[in-house]
C-alpha positions in Angstrom: 0.0 0.0 -0.3 1.2 3.2 -1.2 2.1 5.9 2.0 1.3 9.4 1.5 4.6 12.1 1.4 3.1 13.8 4.7 1.0 12.6 7.8 1.2 15.3 9.8 -2.1 17.6 10.0 -5.4 16.3 7.2 -5.3 19.9 6.3 -2.4 22.7 6.0 -2.2 26.1 5.6 -0.4 28.0 2.6 2.3 29.1 4.9 3.1 25.7 5.9 2.8 24.2 2.6 5.0 27.2 1.6 7.2 26.0 3.9 7.3 22.5 2.7 8.0 23.3 -0.7 10.2 25.6 0.3 8.5 28.6 -1.9 7.3 31.5 -0.9 3.5 31.9 -0.1 2.9 33.9 -3.0 3.9 30.8 -5.2 1.7 28.9 -3.3 -1.3 31.2 -3.8 -0.7 30.6 -7.9 -0.1 27.4 -7.5 -4.1 27.5 -6.2 -5.2 30.6 -8.6 -3.9 28.6 -11.9 -5.6 25.1 -10.7 -2.7 23.4 -10.1 -3.0 22.6 -6.8 -6.7 22.3 -5.0 -7.3 24.0 -1.6 -10.5 24.6 0.6 -11.7 28.0 1.3 -14.0 27.7 4.4 -16.4 30.6 4.3 -17.4 33.3 1.8 -15.7 36.3 2.8 -12.7 37.3 1.3 -10.6 36.9 4.5 -11.9 33.4 5.0 -8.6 30.6 5.8 -7.7 28.4 2.7 -6.7 25.0 3.4 -4.7 22.7 1.5 -5.6 18.9 2.1 -2.9 16.6 2.3 -4.1 14.1 -0.4 -4.0 17.2 -2.9 -0.8 18.6 -1.7 0.3 14.8 -2.5 -1.3 14.9 -5.8 0.3 17.9 -7.0 3.9 17.4 -5.4 3.8 13.6 -7.7 2.2 15.3 -10.7 5.0 18.3 -10.5 7.8 15.5 -10.6 5.9 13.5 -13.2 5.7 16.6 -15.7 9.1 17.9 -14.6 11.2 14.7 -15.5 13.2 16.3 -12.6 14.0 12.7 -11.0 17.1 13.0 -9.0 19.2 9.8 -9.8 22.7 9.7 -7.9 24.7 8.0 -10.6 27.7 7.8 -8.3 26.2 4.8 -6.5 26.1 2.7 -9.7 29.9 2.5 -9.9 30.1 2.0 -5.8 27.8 -1.0 -6.1 29.8 -2.0 -9.5 32.9 -1.8 -7.9 32.0 -4.4 -5.3 30.5 -7.0 -7.6 
């Protein structure tokens, strides 16, 4: 069974998501506005709190990695393993 990437809380604030992704709060807001990251607004006021569900964040992270193709592979480990054989 696949484990979620983040398990701390069910809903995260924009600030918490920004800290996890190491981006600014505004970048997270841009992801939400663009529709890349799903968020929930609790209330109808323009000042109502916005929260991101863990599942939505995990989906966003997985989608971003797949689209970018930026998966880190440490080739130096291949050389070390090859030398042991």
